[in-house]
C-alpha positions in Angstrom: -71.0 39.9 37.1 -74.2 40.8 34.6 -76.6 38.3 34.0 -77.0 37.8 30.0 -80.7 38.2 28.7 -81.9 37.8 25.1 -85.2 39.8 24.3 -86.6 37.9 20.7 -89.8 39.9 19.6 -90.6 40.6 15.6 -92.5 44.0 17.4 -90.0 46.7 17.6 -91.7 48.6 20.5 -92.0 45.9 22.3 -88.5 44.3 21.8 -86.8 47.6 22.5 -89.1 48.7 25.4 -88.4 45.1 27.5 -84.6 45.9 26.7 -84.4 48.9 28.2 -86.3 48.1 31.3 -83.9 44.8 31.7 -80.8 47.3 31.5 -82.3 49.6 34.1 -82.9 46.2 36.6 -78.6 46.2 35.5 -78.7 43.5 32.9 -76.6 42.7 29.8 -79.5 42.4 26.9 -79.1 41.5 23.3 -82.7 41.8 21.2 -83.6 39.5 18.1 -86.0 40.3 15.2 -86.9 36.5 15.1 -86.4 33.3 15.7 -83.8 32.6 13.4 -81.8 35.3 14.7 -82.4 34.6 18.2 -80.7 31.2 17.5 -77.3 32.4 16.8 -77.1 35.0 19.8 -77.8 31.3 22.1 -75.1 29.4 19.8 -72.7 32.1 20.1 -73.2 34.1 23.4 -73.3 33.2 27.2 -77.2 33.6 27.7 -78.7 33.0 31.3 -82.3 33.9 29.9 -84.3 34.0 26.6 -87.6 35.8 26.8 -89.4 35.4 23.4 -92.4 35.8 21.5 -94.6 32.8 20.4 -96.0 34.3 17.5 -93.3 35.3 14.8 -92.5 35.1 11.1 -90.1 32.2 9.8 -88.4 30.2 12.8 -91.2 31.1 15.8 -91.0 30.9 19.7 -92.1 27.2 19.7 -89.3 25.5 17.6 -87.0 28.4 19.2 -87.6 26.8 22.7 -87.3 23.2 21.1 -83.9 24.4 19.6 -82.4 25.9 22.9 -83.5 23.4 24.9 -81.7 20.9 22.5 -78.7 23.1 22.6 -78.8 23.8 26.7 -81.6 22.1 28.7 -81.4 24.5 31.8 -81.4 27.5 30.1 -84.8 29.2 31.3 -87.1 30.6 28.5 -89.6 33.1 29.2 -92.5 33.0 26.9 -94.6 36.0 25.8 -98.1 35.8 24.1 -101.6 37.5 23.5 -104.6 36.5 25.0 -105.9 34.2 21.9 -102.9 32.0 22.4 -102.7 31.6 25.6 -103.3 27.7 25.0 -100.4 27.4 22.7 -98.2 29.2 25.5 -99.6 26.3 28.2 -98.2 23.7 25.5 -94.8 26.0 25.7 -94.7 25.3 29.1 -95.4 21.5 28.5 -92.4 21.6 25.8 -89.8 23.2 28.9 -90.7 26.6 28.7 -89.7 28.6 32.4 -93.3 30.6 32.5 -95.2 32.7 30.4 -96.7 36.0 29.8 -99.5 37.7 28.3 -99.3 40.6 26.4 -100.2 44.0 27.6 -96.9 42.8 30.1 -97.8 43.9 33.6 -93.5 45.6 34.3 -93.8 44.8 37.8 -94.6 40.8 37.5 -92.1 40.7 35.0 -89.1 42.0 36.9 -90.4 39.5 39.1 -90.5 36.3 37.2 -86.8 37.4 35.4 -85.2 37.3 39.0 -87.1 34.3 39.9 -85.9 32.4 36.6 -82.3 33.8 37.0 -82.5 32.8 40.4 -83.4 29.2 39.7 -80.8 29.0 36.8 -78.1 29.9 39.5 -79.6 26.8 41.6 -79.9 24.4 39.0 -75.6 25.2 37.8 -74.7 25.3 41.5 -76.3 22.0 41.9 -74.2 20.4 38.5 -70.8 22.4 40.0 -71.6 20.5 43.2 -72.1 17.2 40.8 -69.1 17.7 38.7 -67.0 18.4 42.5 -68.3 14.8 43.2 -67.0 13.1 40.3 -64.2 13.7 41.3 -63.7 11.4 43.9 -62.7 8.2 42.1 -60.1 7.0 44.4 -62.4 7.4 47.4 -65.6 5.8 46.3 -68.0 7.1 49.2 -66.0 9.7 51.4 -67.3 13.0 50.3 -66.0 16.1 51.8 -63.5 19.0 51.3 -62.6 20.9 54.4 -59.3 20.8 56.0 -60.3 18.1 57.7 -61.0 15.7 55.5 -58.2 16.3 52.9 -56.2 15.1 56.2 -57.9 12.0 56.2 -57.7 11.6 52.6 -53.9 12.0 53.0 -53.8 9.4 55.8 -55.8 6.8 54.3 -53.4 7.0 51.4 -50.5 6.5 53.3 -51.5 3.8 55.3 -53.6 1.5 52.6 -50.6 0.3 51.6 -49.2 -1.1 54.4 -50.1 -4.0 56.8 -50.5 -1.4 59.9 -53.8 -2.4 62.1 -55.9 1.2 62.0 -58.3 2.5 64.8 -61.1 5.0 63.1 -62.7 6.7 66.2 -65.5 9.5 66.3 -69.1 9.9 67.0 -72.0 7.9 65.5 -72.8 8.2 61.9 -69.6 10.2 61.2 -68.7 7.8 58.5 -66.2 5.4 60.1 -67.3 2.1 58.0 -66.7 4.5 54.6 -63.2 5.2 55.9 -63.0 1.4 56.6 -63.9 0.6 53.2 -61.6 2.9 51.4 -58.8 1.7 53.1 -59.4 -1.4 51.9 -60.6 -0.4 48.5 -57.2 0.9 47.4 -55.2 -1.2 49.2 -53.4 -4.6 47.6 -55.9 -6.6 49.8 -58.4 -4.9 47.2 -59.7 -8.3 45.3 -59.7 -9.7 48.4 -62.4 -10.3 50.8 -64.0 -7.5 53.5 -65.4 -8.7 56.0 -67.7 -6.8 58.4 -68.3 -7.4 62.1 -70.6 -5.3 64.2 -69.6 -6.2 67.6 -72.1 -4.1 69.3 -75.0 -6.1 68.1 -74.1 -9.5 68.8 -73.7 -10.9 72.7 -70.7 -12.5 73.9 -70.9 -16.0 73.0 -72.3 -15.3 69.2 -69.3 -12.8 68.9 -66.9 -15.4 69.6 -68.4 -17.7 67.5 -68.9 -15.3 64.3 -65.4 -14.0 64.9 -63.4 -17.6 65.3 -65.9 -20.0 63.8 -67.1 -23.3 65.8 -66.8 -27.0 65.6 -69.7 -29.2 65.1 -71.5 -29.5 69.0 -68.9 -27.1 70.4 -72.4 -25.7 72.4 -76.2 -26.0 71.8 -77.1 -25.4 68.9 -74.3 -25.6 67.3 -74.8 -28.5 64.7 -72.3 -28.0 61.8 -68.9 -26.3 61.6 -68.8 -23.3 61.2 -65.8 -21.0 59.9 -65.7 -17.7 61.4 -64.7 -14.4 60.4 -61.2 -14.5 60.6 -61.4 -17.4 58.1 -63.1 -15.8 55.7 -61.3 -12.9 55.7 -58.0 -14.4 55.4 -56.0 -12.3 52.8 -58.0 -9.5 53.0 -59.4 -7.1 55.6 -61.6 -7.5 58.8 -63.5 -4.4 59.7 -64.5 -5.0 63.8 -67.1 -2.3 63.9 -67.1 -0.3 67.6 -64.8 -2.4 69.5 -64.9 -1.2 72.6 -67.9 -2.8 73.0 -66.5 -6.6 73.3 -66.1 -8.6 76.5 -62.7 -9.1 78.1 -62.3 -13.0 77.3 -62.7 -12.1 73.4 -60.2 -8.7 74.1 -57.9 -11.7 75.3 -58.3 -14.3 72.1 -58.3 -11.0 70.0 -55.1 -10.0 71.4 -54.0 -13.2 70.6 -54.6 -13.2 67.0 -53.4 -9.5 66.3 -50.0 -10.9 67.8 -49.7 -14.1 66.3 -51.5 -14.3 63.9 -53.4 -17.6 64.8 -56.5 -18.8 66.3 -58.7 -22.0 66.9 -62.4 -22.4 66.7 -64.4 -22.4 69.9 -64.4 -26.4 70.6 -61.7 -27.4 68.4 -58.3 -27.8 69.2 -56.8 -26.6 65.2 -54.8 -24.1 65.3 -55.4 -22.0 62.1 -53.4 -19.3 60.9 -54.8 -16.1 59.0 -53.6 -12.9 57.0 -55.3 -10.1 58.0 -55.4 -6.5 57.7 -57.6 -5.4 61.2 -59.9 -2.3 60.7 -61.3 -1.4 64.1 -63.8 1.7 65.0 -65.6 3.4 68.0 -67.2 5.7 69.0 -66.4 5.3 72.7 -63.2 6.8 74.1 -60.9 4.1 74.9 -58.4 5.6 76.9 -61.2 6.2 79.8 -62.1 2.6 79.1 -58.7 1.6 79.8 -58.5 3.3 83.3 -61.4 2.0 84.8 -60.5 -1.7 83.5 -63.0 -1.4 80.8 -60.5 -2.3 77.7 -57.3 -3.6 77.9 -53.9 -1.6 77.2 -52.4 -4.1 75.0 -55.1 -4.3 73.1 -55.7 -0.9 72.1 -52.1 -0.4 71.4 -52.2 -3.4 68.9 -54.9 -2.1 67.1 -54.4 2.0 67.3 -50.6 1.5 65.3 -52.6 4.0 63.5 -55.5 6.3 64.3 -57.7 8.1 62.0 -60.2 10.3 63.8 -63.4 12.0 62.1 -64.2 14.9 63.1 -68.4 15.2 63.6 -70.2 17.3 60.9 -70.7 20.6 63.1 -67.1 20.9 63.2 -66.6 20.4 59.3 -69.9 22.4 57.9 -68.1 23.3 54.6 -68.4 19.9 54.2 -72.6 19.9 53.8 -73.1 21.5 50.2 -71.0 18.6 48.9 -72.9 15.8 50.8 -76.2 17.4 50.3 -75.8 17.1 46.2 -74.6 13.3 46.7 -77.6 12.4 48.5 -79.8 14.5 45.8 -78.7 12.9 43.5 -78.9 9.3 44.8 -82.2 9.3 46.4 -83.5 11.6 42.9 -82.4 8.4 40.7 -83.6 6.5 43.5 -87.3 7.5 43.9 -87.5 8.4 39.8 -87.6 12.3 40.7 -85.1 15.4 38.9 -84.9 17.5 42.1 -82.4 20.4 40.5 -81.4 22.3 44.1 -82.4 23.4 46.4 -83.8 27.1 47.9 -81.8 29.3 50.1 -84.2 29.2 53.2 -83.4 25.6 53.2 -79.4 25.9 52.2 -79.3 27.8 55.5 -81.2 25.6 57.6 -79.6 22.8 56.4 -76.2 24.6 57.3 -77.4 26.1 60.2 -78.4 22.8 62.1 -75.8 21.2 64.2 -76.4 18.0 63.2 -76.2 15.6 66.3 -76.9 12.6 64.5 -73.8 13.2 61.9 -73.9 12.3 58.2 -76.0 9.8 58.6 -78.7 11.9 60.2 -78.3 14.4 56.9 -78.6 11.4 54.7 -82.1 10.6 56.3 -83.1 14.0 55.9 -82.6 14.7 52.3 -84.2 11.5 51.5 -87.1 12.4 53.4 -87.2 15.4 51.6 -86.9 14.1 47.8 -89.5 11.5 49.2 -91.7 14.7 50.3 -91.1 17.0 47.4 -93.3 17.9 44.9 -91.1 20.2 43.0 -87.9 20.1 41.0 -86.3 22.9 44.0 -86.5 21.6 47.7 -88.0 24.0 49.7 -87.7 24.6 53.5 -91.2 23.3 53.9 -89.8 19.6 52.5 -87.3 19.5 55.4 -88.1 17.6 58.7 -90.0 20.5 61.0 -87.0 20.8 63.6 -84.2 21.2 60.9 -85.3 24.8 59.9 -86.4 25.3 63.6 -82.7 25.2 64.7 -80.7 27.9 63.7 -77.5 27.0 65.2 -76.8 30.2 66.9 -77.9 32.4 64.0 -80.5 34.3 63.6 -82.8 36.3 60.7 -85.7 38.2 60.9 -87.5 39.1 58.3 -90.2 42.1 59.3 -93.8 41.4 57.3 -93.9 43.8 54.3 -90.0 43.6 53.7 -89.0 44.5 50.3 -87.6 41.3 48.1 -84.3 43.1 47.8 -84.0 44.0 51.4 -85.1 40.4 52.6 -82.2 39.2 49.9 -79.5 41.5 51.4 -80.4 40.5 55.2 -80.7 36.5 54.3 -76.5 37.2 52.6 -75.7 39.2 55.9 -76.8 36.7 57.6 -74.6 34.0 55.6 -71.8 35.9 55.5 -72.2 36.7 59.0 -72.6 32.9 60.0 -69.4 32.1 57.6 -67.2 34.8 59.2 -67.0 36.9 56.0 -65.6 33.7 54.1 -67.5 34.7 50.7 -66.5 31.0 49.2 -68.5 29.2 52.2 -71.2 31.7 51.9 -71.6 31.2 48.2 -71.5 28.0 48.3 -74.7 28.0 50.8 -76.4 30.4 49.6 -76.3 28.2 45.7 -75.0 31.1 43.8 -71.3 32.2 42.5 -68.6 33.8 44.0 -69.2 36.5 41.5 -72.8 36.7 41.8 -72.0 37.1 45.5 -69.5 39.7 45.0 -71.9 41.7 43.0 -75.0 41.2 45.4 -72.3 42.5 48.4 -71.3 46.2 46.2 -75.1 46.4 45.4 -76.2 46.3 48.8 -73.0 47.9 50.5 -72.6 44.7 52.7 -68.4 45.4 52.5 -66.3 46.0 56.1 
């Protein structure tokens, strides 16, 4: 794929000279003698970059910039100016120009600036593509992923949601077990009823029993009034028991009875209360090991584990990382009132290579930190926590001092291809470029085979 570049200048020699330079660099070039003609190209052609003189008769560079930005906010415009109008060029930057160059033009600097502007546009378009992907997740609210493992989970959630079956969600801490529980509830027939959550590991045995079943006044010291438990509050809805593997044997027995009979009594009470709830539980433990050691009841396990949904750790589904990053960028940019448009290639590779022991929760915290600390519209490696960039996940990228820009790009693409075992779709995604651009670069650098 060739980039389309529009050069607008009323001076024929400059216009045609820059056109020839750009064509030699492999770009498709369109030439316009004034702003009015330039706008027609912008309206009718798929232009990737506009290079325009500032002072022209009729529609000048300032007006061209304004109208171009109104039509295509992400289309970069580089302004050309004489030494006497640098202040006007600075104003153009404030009005949205990508950058400016003074005449006579330094062609080496010109080539670098053009490449940088096009690369920045790729990042922005990639980010917008990710945002569109996120919008497709209407049924699954906050579940983000496109890996085969996540698609399998989506399908299982669709199947189990309409039923009454208990669900046990397993996986390491931070993989998103609560998000899956929410999805099961909110696409089920119980979606208009309560989803009540209990974090079992955060409560002592006495407090957990009271939280689940409620208590009568005077049932224990401090019980100054009757309290309804979570089983009552969740009636006709769903009850999510997070980290179910942490509950004591005595609470397990009472919980088993509720699952069997749909009945319970408040702590210190005699009235039997019936309940109609859907139980969703989660754990980061291996409950079969706990059963073998006597820590967890086997009969309760099989009551809970009617349907099992296992969420693999993020390191086993790293193709989900770009989509997760896009979602978190959008969330924290909005929350912190920042306009973050993308992530540079080095930072993308670091995020993709890192093993994420804290899973999605750690990635989310990382992106929040990067957005808060970033001073630019494009996140860089320096914006990420130091340990993220230092870990290569078994891949290495060595760029020698003095290496050319082209050689550096070649090594980055080679490294990304090796990391993704030659999968071009994944490589393009992690590099933040389109598939056509990647194919062109592979051919350009002879990286096939």
